[in-house]
N, C-alpha and C positions, 0 to 999 in steps of 0.2 A: 586450640580448638579450630577445627576445619569448618569453613562456611559451606553450607549446601547451596551453591549458587543456582541450581535448577529450582529449588524451592523458592528462593528469592525472585527468580524470573517469573515463576507462576504467580507469586504475589503481585509483582509489578504489572503483570498482564491481565489480572482479574478485571480491572475496570474496562479493559478493551472489550471483553465479552459483554459487559453491561452496555457499552456503547453500541455494540453490534445488535443486541437485543432491542434497542430503541429504534432500529432501522427495519425491523421485521413487523409486518402486519399493516393494517389499514391506517393506523395513526402514526406512521413512521415520521420521524423528525430528522431530516437530512441537513439541517442548518449547521451542524458542527462538522460536517464532512464535505459539503459542497464548496466549490471554489469561492473564496472570499479574498478579493484583492486587497493587499496592504502595500504601503509604500514607506520606504525609509530613505533618508539622505545617503546613508552609507551603502545600502544594498539594492536600492531601486525597488522595482515591483516584485512581489512574491505573493504566495498564497497563505493566508493566516490559518487555513484548515489542513494544510498538507500533512502535518504530523498526525492529526486525528484520522485522516484517510488511511495512512500507513498503519496505524494502530488497529483499525477495523479490518484491514486486509490481513494483517498478521493474525488477528483473532480467528478469521475464517480459515486461513491457511493451516493453522495449528489445531483445527477441530477434526475429529474423526469423520464427521459427515460433511466435510468441506465442499463436496460436489452436490449437495442436496439442492433440489430445484428452487427452494425458496431463497437461496443465496444468489441465484443467477441475476435477477434484476438489480440487486444491490451491487454486485461486482461490476455489472455493466455501467451503472450510474457512476460508481467510483472511477472507473476507467475514463468515462467521458470527462469528468471533472479533472482528472489527472492530465488528460490531453490538453485541456484548456490551460492548466498551470504550466505545463511544459512549453506551450506555445507563447505564453505571455510573460513568463518569469524572466526578469533581467539577467539572472545568473545562467539561465537555460539549463544545461545538464540533463541527466536522465532521471535520477531519483529512484529509490528502491520501490516506491509504491507502484510505479509503472510496471516493473518486472512482476510483482505479485498480481496486479490486476489482470495483466495480459495472460500470465500463466493460468490463473484460475478460470478466466473466461474461455480460454482455448479448450478446456476440458468439456465444455458444453457442445462444442462442435457445431455452432450455428454459422451458416454461410453469411448471414447478414453482418456478423461481427468482423468479417474480413476488412470491411471499410474502416472500422475502428482501429484495427491492427495497423492498417496502412497510415491512418492519421497519426497514430502513435509514432510510427517510424518517421514521419515527415514533420513532426511538431517543431523541431528546431535543428540547428546544425549538429548538435551533439547526438541527438537521437538518430538523425539521418546517417551520421558517420559511424556510430557505435552501438546501435540498438537493432537487434534482429529478432522480431517476435518468434520466429521459428526455431531459434537457437537458445531459448531459455531452458536451462537444465535444472531440474529440481535439486540436484545435489549442490548447486551454487546458491540456493535460497536458504534463508535462515529458518531452521526448524528447532523448536524447543527440545524435541527428543534427541536430536543429534548434535546439539550445541555443546561446545567446550567453553571454558571460561573466557577465552578471547572473543569468541562469537558473542557471548552474552554482554561483554563490555562494549563491543562495537555497536550492537543493536540498541543497548540502553543509551549510548551516546547519541545515536541517530534519532532516537525518540525523545531526546531531551530529558531522560530519566537520570538526573545527576545524583540523586540520593541513593 
């Protein structure tokens, strides 16, 4: 029996849409996606909400209306929190969430966001050396519609979806 991995992926990502819905409107609750510093002996400083931020960004990215105006302030806030994480995280690195947040926010073409893109570039050594906001190509971002089994396994692992 062959497993329909795209159906499994849809099931896995359904709660991400619910998390996104909790961020829309006057009573939005950003406590699960805003930067929340945690510390461990082994890994140092990191963000307890990084994975949730990535889940919400994936939910937006995989929607047909992903450039709707009501997502703009959400994406901007997620990017600001991602910049904080990249700048304070002991591991540094770039992180997938940074790519999605910048890609989505660029589509609104707001001049004021250029400062955020520059801050993302300068957040740490890795972003400075290996991240260029102007070179984020959509075909390198994970999309449910174009994903193969390997893509699905990689994104599930990145999201901590071990089941």
